[in-house]
FIRO-614446 format. One record per residue (C-alpha): residue number from 0; x, y, z; residue in one letter. Coordinates in nm, 4 decimals, always signed. Each point is the difference from the previous one (the first is absolute). Example, Ala and Ser with C-alpha at 12.3 -4.5 7.8 and 13.67 -1.06 7.14 Angstrom:
+-----+----------+----------+----------+------+
! pos !        u !        v !        w ! code !
+-----+----------+----------+----------+------+
!   0 !  +1.2300 !  -0.4500 !  +0.7800 !    a !
!   1 !  +0.1370 !  +0.3440 !  -0.0660 !    s !
+-----+----------+----------+----------+------+
This chain:
+-----+----------+----------+----------+------+
! pos !        u !        v !        w ! code !
+-----+----------+----------+----------+------+
!   0 !  -3.9530 ! -16.4627 !  -9.0394 !    m !
!   1 !  -0.0682 !  +0.1314 !  -0.3504 !    n !
!   2 !  +0.1918 !  +0.2831 !  -0.1472 !    p !
!   3 !  -0.1235 !  +0.3427 !  -0.0539 !    r !
!   4 !  -0.2173 !  +0.0816 !  -0.3055 !    p !
!   5 !  +0.2095 !  +0.1298 !  -0.2825 !    i !
!   6 !  -0.1323 !  +0.3082 !  -0.1750 !    i !
!   7 !  +0.0572 !  +0.1216 !  -0.3527 !    d !
!   8 !  +0.0365 !  +0.3722 !  -0.0940 !    a !
!   9 !  -0.3628 !  +0.0534 !  -0.1237 !    g !
!  10 !  -0.1920 !  -0.0802 !  +0.3188 !    p !
!  11 !  +0.2613 !  +0.1765 !  +0.2130 !    a !
!  12 !  -0.0376 !  +0.3172 !  -0.2078 !    l !
!  13 !  -0.3688 !  -0.0228 !  +0.0175 !    n !
!  14 !  -0.0102 !  +0.0275 !  +0.3762 !    f !
!  15 !  +0.3195 !  +0.2060 !  +0.0775 !    f !
!  16 !  -0.0830 !  +0.2673 !  -0.2556 !    a !
!  17 !  -0.3227 !  +0.0901 !  +0.1802 !    i !
!  18 !  +0.1508 !  -0.0497 !  +0.3494 !    n !
!  19 !  -0.2122 !  -0.3131 !  +0.0663 !    r !
!  20 !  +0.2921 !  -0.2199 !  +0.1118 !    e !
!  21 !  -0.1714 !  -0.0681 !  +0.3351 !    r !
!  22 !  -0.2788 !  -0.1631 !  -0.1841 !    l !
!  23 !  +0.2419 !  -0.2137 !  -0.1881 !    l !
!  24 !  +0.1827 !  -0.1246 !  +0.3136 !    f !
!  25 !  -0.3244 !  -0.0487 !  +0.1769 !    s !
!  26 !  -0.1216 !  -0.2403 !  -0.2615 !    a !
!  27 !  +0.3234 !  -0.1814 !  -0.0620 !    l !
!  28 !  +0.2368 !  +0.0480 !  +0.3011 !    g !
!  29 !  +0.3632 !  +0.0674 !  -0.0672 !    p !
!  30 !  +0.1073 !  -0.0393 !  -0.3534 !    i !
!  31 !  +0.3105 !  -0.0423 !  -0.2068 !    s !
!  32 !  +0.1127 !  +0.1066 !  -0.3475 !    t !
!  33 !  +0.3086 !  -0.0774 !  -0.2246 !    p !
!  34 !  +0.2723 !  +0.2552 !  -0.0494 !    e !
!  35 !  -0.1073 !  +0.0420 !  -0.3554 !    a !
!  36 !  -0.3501 !  +0.1067 !  +0.1047 !    v !
!  37 !  +0.1301 !  +0.2406 !  +0.2479 !    k !
!  38 !  +0.2115 !  +0.1614 !  -0.2690 !    k !
!  39 !  -0.3055 !  +0.0225 !  -0.2370 !    e !
!  40 !  -0.2166 !  +0.1620 !  +0.2737 !    i !
!  41 !  +0.2531 !  +0.2583 !  +0.1057 !    l !
!  42 !  +0.0764 !  +0.0812 !  -0.3720 !    r !
!  43 !  -0.3648 !  +0.0546 !  -0.0678 !    k !
!  44 !  -0.0252 !  +0.2085 !  +0.3207 !    a !
!  45 !  +0.2803 !  +0.2267 !  -0.1154 !    a !
!  46 !  -0.1074 !  +0.0343 !  -0.3608 !    t !
!  47 !  -0.3810 !  -0.0078 !  -0.0142 !    d !
!  48 !  -0.2189 !  +0.2599 !  +0.1757 !    p !
!  49 !  -0.2618 !  -0.2542 !  +0.0564 !    r !
!  50 !  +0.2102 !  -0.1842 !  +0.2480 !    f !
!  51 !  +0.1580 !  +0.3076 !  +0.1877 !    e !
!  52 !  -0.1162 !  -0.1213 !  +0.3381 !    a !
!  53 !  +0.1439 !  -0.3509 !  -0.0298 !    v !
!  54 !  +0.3547 !  +0.0854 !  +0.0874 !    e !
!  55 !  -0.0999 !  +0.1584 !  +0.3253 !    m !
!  56 !  -0.2222 !  -0.2940 !  +0.0912 !    v !
!  57 !  +0.2821 !  -0.2457 !  -0.0906 !    w !
!  58 !  +0.2622 !  +0.1743 !  +0.2077 !    t !
!  59 !  -0.2259 !  -0.0205 !  +0.3132 !    k !
!  60 !  -0.0559 !  -0.3721 !  -0.0235 !    l !
!  61 !  +0.2135 !  -0.2004 !  +0.2423 !    p !
!  62 !  +0.1437 !  -0.3418 !  -0.0925 !    p !
!  63 !  -0.2590 !  -0.1520 !  +0.2417 !    r !
!  64 !  -0.2551 !  +0.0889 !  -0.2549 !    l !
!  65 !  +0.1784 !  -0.0073 !  -0.3412 !    l !
!  66 !  +0.2925 !  -0.2277 !  -0.0550 !    d !
!  67 !  +0.2044 !  +0.0522 !  -0.3247 !    v !
!  68 !  +0.1120 !  -0.3512 !  -0.1375 !    l !
!  69 !  +0.3468 !  -0.0211 !  -0.1513 !    s !
!  70 !  +0.0119 !  -0.0679 !  -0.3734 !    d !
!  71 !  +0.3625 !  -0.1306 !  +0.0149 !    d !
!  72 !  +0.0579 !  -0.3056 !  -0.1889 !    e !
!  73 !  -0.0436 !  -0.3371 !  +0.1997 !    t !
!  74 !  -0.0375 !  -0.3473 !  -0.1740 !    p !
!  75 !  -0.3635 !  -0.0160 !  +0.0913 !    e !
!  76 !  -0.0898 !  +0.3590 !  -0.1147 !    l !
!  77 !  +0.1931 !  -0.0446 !  -0.3184 !    a !
!  78 !  -0.1772 !  -0.3305 !  -0.0713 !    a !
!  79 !  -0.3434 !  +0.1557 !  +0.0581 !    a !
!  80 !  +0.0761 !  +0.3155 !  -0.2195 !    v !
!  81 !  +0.1211 !  -0.2205 !  -0.2791 !    a !
!  82 !  -0.3048 !  -0.2241 !  +0.0094 !    r !
!  83 !  -0.2392 !  +0.2897 !  +0.0212 !    i !
!  84 !  +0.1498 !  +0.2188 !  -0.2622 !    s !
!  85 !  +0.1908 !  -0.2529 !  -0.2186 !    s !
!  86 !  +0.3021 !  +0.2101 !  +0.0238 !    l !
!  87 !  +0.3199 !  -0.0280 !  +0.2318 !    p !
!  88 !  -0.0161 !  +0.1926 !  +0.3075 !    f !
!  89 !  +0.2669 !  +0.2612 !  -0.0862 !    a !
!  90 !  -0.1491 !  +0.0646 !  -0.3401 !    e !
!  91 !  -0.3615 !  +0.0390 !  +0.1433 !    r !
!  92 !  +0.1246 !  +0.2415 !  +0.2615 !    k !
!  93 !  +0.1343 !  +0.2346 !  -0.2638 !    q !
!  94 !  -0.3424 !  +0.0293 !  -0.1526 !    m !
!  95 !  -0.2170 !  +0.2494 !  +0.2038 !    a !
!  96 !  -0.3317 !  -0.0830 !  -0.1685 !    r !
!  97 !  -0.2122 !  -0.1902 !  +0.2490 !    d !
!  98 !  +0.3051 !  -0.0863 !  +0.2057 !    l !
!  99 !  -0.1741 !  +0.0791 !  +0.3283 !    g !
! 100 !  -0.2882 !  -0.2377 !  -0.0486 !    e !
! 101 !  +0.2295 !  -0.2692 !  -0.1271 !    t !
! 102 !  +0.1973 !  +0.0157 !  +0.3253 !    l !
! 103 !  -0.3222 !  +0.0094 !  +0.2097 !    v !
! 104 !  -0.1003 !  -0.3281 !  -0.1490 !    v !
! 105 !  +0.3631 !  -0.1430 !  +0.0108 !    a !
! 106 !  +0.0409 !  +0.0870 !  +0.3783 !    h !
! 107 !  -0.3376 !  -0.1599 !  +0.0690 !    a !
! 108 !  +0.0891 !  -0.3089 !  -0.2101 !    a !
! 109 !  +0.3240 !  -0.0464 !  +0.2053 !    v !
! 110 !  -0.1834 !  +0.0208 !  +0.3268 !    k !
! 111 !  -0.2948 !  -0.2175 !  -0.1108 !    a !
! 112 !  +0.2284 !  -0.2708 !  -0.1489 !    t !
! 113 !  +0.1653 !  -0.0155 !  +0.3518 !    a !
! 114 !  -0.3516 !  -0.0670 !  +0.1483 !    g !
! 115 !  -0.1437 !  +0.3414 !  +0.0839 !    a !
! 116 !  -0.3432 !  +0.1411 !  -0.0868 !    q !
! 117 !  +0.0826 !  +0.3350 !  -0.1602 !    v !
! 118 !  -0.2492 !  +0.2704 !  -0.0938 !    t !
! 119 !  +0.0892 !  +0.2333 !  -0.2909 !    v !
! 120 !  -0.1805 !  +0.3284 !  -0.0741 !    i !
! 121 !  +0.0080 !  +0.0720 !  -0.3658 !    i !
! 122 !  -0.2429 !  +0.1990 !  -0.2279 !    d !
! 123 !  +0.1737 !  -0.0168 !  -0.3372 !    d !
! 124 !  -0.1434 !  -0.2743 !  -0.2293 !    s !
! 125 !  +0.3382 !  -0.1191 !  -0.1098 !    a !
! 126 !  +0.1217 !  -0.0273 !  +0.3568 !    g !
! 127 !  -0.3187 !  -0.1888 !  +0.1037 !    t !
! 128 !  +0.0579 !  -0.2428 !  -0.2834 !    d !
! 129 !  +0.3577 !  -0.0709 !  +0.1198 !    l !
! 130 !  -0.1416 !  -0.0590 !  +0.3517 !    a !
! 131 !  -0.2632 !  -0.2247 !  -0.1109 !    a !
! 132 !  +0.2422 !  -0.2033 !  -0.1972 !    a !
! 133 !  +0.2182 !  -0.0400 !  +0.2945 !    e !
! 134 !  -0.2861 !  -0.0983 !  +0.2114 !    s !
! 135 !  -0.1037 !  -0.2746 !  -0.2494 !    r !
! 136 !  +0.3560 !  -0.1333 !  +0.0004 !    r !
! 137 !  -0.0052 !  -0.0319 !  +0.3781 !    l !
! 138 !  -0.3334 !  -0.1782 !  -0.0307 !    d !
! 139 !  +0.1593 !  -0.2549 !  -0.2384 !    r !
! 140 !  +0.2900 !  -0.0578 !  +0.2381 !    l !
! 141 !  -0.2333 !  -0.0447 !  +0.2939 !    r !
! 142 !  -0.2016 !  -0.2572 !  -0.2045 !    a !
! 143 !  +0.3305 !  -0.1852 !  -0.0482 !    q !
! 144 !  +0.0466 !  -0.0195 !  +0.3741 !    g !
! 145 !  +0.2496 !  +0.2815 !  +0.0380 !    r !
! 146 !  -0.0160 !  +0.2003 !  +0.3130 !    q !
! 147 !  -0.0450 !  +0.3444 !  -0.1342 !    v !
! 148 !  -0.2051 !  +0.2979 !  +0.1014 !    g !
! 149 !  -0.2276 !  +0.2209 !  -0.1999 !    s !
! 150 !  -0.0439 !  +0.3494 !  -0.1633 !    i !
! 151 !  -0.3087 !  +0.2068 !  +0.0811 !    i !
! 152 !  -0.0666 !  +0.2731 !  -0.2585 !    l !
! 153 !  -0.1912 !  +0.3152 !  +0.1150 !    i !
! 154 !  -0.0253 !  +0.3614 !  -0.1282 !    n !
! 155 !  -0.1115 !  +0.3326 !  +0.0918 !    t !
! 156 !  -0.3716 !  -0.0950 !  -0.0067 !    v !
! 157 !  +0.0704 !  -0.2862 !  +0.2466 !    t !
! 158 !  +0.1557 !  +0.2618 !  +0.2510 !    v !
! 159 !  -0.3142 !  +0.2153 !  -0.0296 !    l !
! 160 !  -0.2201 !  -0.3034 !  +0.0475 !    q !
! 161 !  +0.1893 !  -0.1078 !  +0.3072 !    r !
! 162 !  -0.0179 !  +0.3436 !  +0.1433 !    s !
! 163 !  -0.3826 !  +0.0581 !  -0.0618 !    a !
! 164 !  -0.1767 !  +0.0856 !  +0.3207 !    g !
! 165 !  +0.3218 !  +0.0372 !  +0.1955 !    g !
! 166 !  +0.1553 !  +0.3074 !  +0.1571 !    d !
! 167 !  +0.1507 !  +0.1252 !  -0.3145 !    h !
! 168 !  -0.2807 !  -0.0706 !  -0.2371 !    l !
! 169 !  -0.3170 !  +0.0020 !  +0.2217 !    p !
! 170 !  -0.2658 !  +0.1104 !  -0.2430 !    d !
! 171 !  -0.1045 !  +0.1186 !  -0.3467 !    a !
! 172 !  +0.1116 !  +0.3494 !  +0.0554 !    a !
! 173 !  +0.3610 !  -0.1145 !  +0.0826 !    a !
! 174 !  +0.0105 !  -0.2315 !  -0.3126 !    m !
! 175 !  -0.1138 !  +0.3059 !  -0.2216 !    r !
! 176 !  +0.2782 !  +0.2071 !  +0.1559 !    t !
! 177 !  +0.2666 !  -0.2474 !  -0.0702 !    i !
! 178 !  -0.1193 !  -0.0620 !  -0.3495 !    y !
! 179 !  -0.0303 !  +0.3685 !  -0.0830 !    r !
! 180 !  +0.3537 !  +0.0718 !  +0.1469 !    a !
! 181 !  +0.1327 !  -0.2919 !  -0.2059 !    a !
! 182 !  -0.1824 !  +0.1125 !  -0.3126 !    s !
! 183 !  +0.1141 !  +0.3619 !  +0.0342 !    a !
! 184 !  +0.3697 !  -0.1010 !  +0.0249 !    s !
! 185 !  -0.0597 !  -0.2789 !  -0.2703 !    t !
! 186 !  +0.1971 !  -0.2363 !  +0.2244 !    t !
! 187 !  -0.2553 !  -0.2631 !  -0.1047 !    m !
! 188 !  +0.1762 !  -0.0112 !  -0.3328 !    a !
! 189 !  +0.1699 !  -0.3052 !  +0.1721 !    y !
! 190 !  -0.3218 !  -0.1505 !  +0.1324 !    s !
! 191 !  -0.2628 !  -0.2400 !  -0.0936 !    p !
! 192 !  -0.2377 !  +0.2954 !  +0.0499 !    l !
! 193 !  +0.1804 !  +0.1748 !  -0.3071 !    r !
! 194 !  -0.2239 !  +0.2231 !  -0.2136 !    g !
! 195 !  -0.3252 !  -0.1476 !  +0.1169 !    r !
! 196 !  -0.3157 !  +0.1745 !  +0.1418 !    v !
! 197 !  -0.0369 !  -0.0852 !  +0.3653 !    c !
! 198 !  -0.3466 !  +0.0192 !  +0.1691 !    s !
! 199 !  -0.0650 !  -0.0526 !  +0.3611 !    i !
! 200 !  -0.3519 !  -0.1094 !  +0.1111 !    r !
! 201 !  -0.1711 !  -0.0347 !  +0.3280 !    t !
! 202 !  -0.2250 !  -0.2918 !  +0.1025 !    c !
! 203 !  -0.3155 !  +0.0937 !  +0.1854 !    g !
! 204 !  -0.1583 !  +0.3398 !  +0.0049 !    s !
! 205 !  -0.0741 !  -0.0210 !  +0.3767 !    d !
! 206 !  +0.3712 !  +0.0088 !  +0.0871 !    r !
! 207 !  +0.2404 !  +0.2812 !  -0.0197 !    p !
! 208 !  +0.2993 !  -0.0530 !  -0.2409 !    p !
! 209 !  +0.2393 !  +0.0017 !  +0.2905 !    s !
! 210 !  -0.1656 !  -0.3115 !  +0.1376 !    r !
! 211 !  -0.1515 !  -0.1581 !  -0.2937 !    g !
! 212 !  +0.1469 !  -0.2742 !  -0.2157 !    s !
! 213 !  +0.1545 !  +0.1492 !  -0.3094 !    i !
! 214 !  +0.1214 !  -0.1428 !  -0.3253 !    l !
! 215 !  +0.2751 !  +0.1557 !  -0.2146 !    m !
! 216 !  -0.0224 !  -0.1024 !  -0.3568 !    m !
! 217 !  +0.2935 !  +0.0632 !  -0.2193 !    c !
! 218 !  -0.0153 !  -0.1443 !  -0.3549 !    g !
! 219 !  +0.3239 !  -0.1462 !  -0.1248 !    h !
! 220 !  -0.0299 !  -0.1571 !  -0.3487 !    t !
! 221 !  -0.2614 !  -0.2780 !  +0.0633 !    s !
! 222 !  +0.0609 !  +0.0033 !  +0.3799 !    e !
! 223 !  -0.1786 !  +0.1920 !  +0.2764 !    t !
! 224 !  +0.1767 !  +0.0524 !  +0.3335 !    h !
! 225 !  -0.2399 !  -0.0115 !  +0.3002 !    r !
! 226 !  +0.0941 !  +0.1363 !  +0.3309 !    i !
! 227 !  -0.2537 !  -0.0799 !  +0.2695 !    y !
! 228 !  -0.0533 !  +0.1999 !  +0.3319 !    y !
! 229 !  -0.2084 !  -0.2150 !  +0.2549 !    r !
! 230 !  -0.2548 !  +0.1830 !  +0.2108 !    h !
! 231 !  +0.1790 !  +0.0345 !  +0.3366 !    r !
! 232 !  -0.3044 !  -0.1063 !  +0.2054 !    h !
! 233 !  -0.1794 !  -0.2552 !  -0.2141 !    s !
! 234 !  +0.2966 !  -0.1546 !  -0.1980 !    g !
! 235 !  -0.2185 !  +0.0100 !  -0.3119 !    s !
! 236 !  +0.1657 !  +0.0616 !  -0.3330 !    a !
! 237 !  -0.1107 !  +0.1128 !  -0.3447 !    c !
! 238 !  -0.0796 !  -0.2581 !  -0.2659 !    r !
! 239 !  +0.0036 !  +0.0842 !  -0.3647 !    y !
+-----+----------+----------+----------+------+
């Protein structure tokens, strides 16, 4: 049985700050996060008005939905942190900058090296680079015949894509509501959707938006994120 997905602060803040934790758990199931990420999330909730809803959401979450991973030193975790950051474990833990995402990737690396398939949810580009580097390391070990697992990297957009058409994101109107709420609170400062104009389009003028296939397009540098909603009856989807 594979371990729970491990989430970084940015994606957690994106959903918790707008009270959309149910969407997150519906897409991913129970999740986990390092102690360092918990501290970062609660610190931001206490000091930044954008995230004032986060602490209340956090305190309501039972361990069956959110598990906090211990960041206490173990030989395996220390080795992973040293490899990822090029610093000794104790020294790296004293540096707050990007500590949460370093430990997200380190915890994932420990579990994957032991043979598990681990999903990590990170939006920050530096964190995604760390996760990608560890994923490539595991690929090399596997090519050498080692029995190791893998790291799967996803982000906020992936969660929205998985939720499209479901109970928590059934149509274009629901997507607009979420995006506007996130934009109003600027929680998407941590997201791949950061600072980009988002448009939601409907396929087929003969179908109402609630049943039509819609496409959400959010430009991010040279990338476009597409979120498809399939027509509930025909199963057809937009093509652009």
